[in-house]
N, C-alpha and C positions, 0 to 999 in steps of 0.2 A: 278907158276901168287900168287898173293899175292889179300889179300885183306883187305884194311884198311880204317875205320871212319874218318876222323880228328874229330875233339873237335870239331870246329866251326860251323858240322852246319853236322846234323846223318839220316839228309834227300844223303849224298853226301856219295857215295862208290868207292873209287880210284881202279885202277886195275894196278900190273905192270906187272914186269915183271921179273923171276925173273934167276941169270944165269942161271942155265940147261933150261929157256924157251929164252931167248940169244941165246944157242947156235942153238937148235934149227929149232926154227923160223930163224938164219943164213941157215938150210944148205936145213929151206923148201926154203930158197928164191934164192939161189944155184939152184936145183932141177925145178922150175919154170921157172928160165932165161934160162937155157941150154932149156928145151923143147922149152921156146919160140924164139927160135936160132931156132930149129933142125928143127918147125914148122912151122913159119913166113920167120926168116931170110937167112934160105937157102938158100929156095923156088927162092928167089927175085938174077935174076940175078949180076951183081955185076956195065955191064954199068948200073941200075938204078938204083941204095940205091939213088947217089946225087938229083931225082924224088922223091924218094921217102920221103924224110926227108924235100927237100922243102916244099911235102903239107901238112905236118903231125904235125907239123912246130906251128902252132897256136893250136892242140889241144895236145897238150905236150903246152906250153903255162895256157892255162885253165886248165891242171890238177895240173899240182905244184900246180897252187891259190887253190887249191878244197886237199889239204894232211893240217895231222891235222896238229894246230898251226894254219894256214898259218889265214892272216886278207885279206877277202877281201868285196868287197858286194860299193854300193860305196858315 
């Protein structure tokens, strides 16, 4: 991770991932996804998956609006 103060505003501190940080984040994401699949996905019978997808569709839509850089609100 690197920290940079932009010239125009000394109150701001930007944080950026280095290439090594991006690699580590990618590895962590893979471990996280595998854990979710094992702990949750593998426990649900395939015949029940369509109902689950329908049930969480609204949560998924809401969560996407919370991603960094997303514009939301009234």
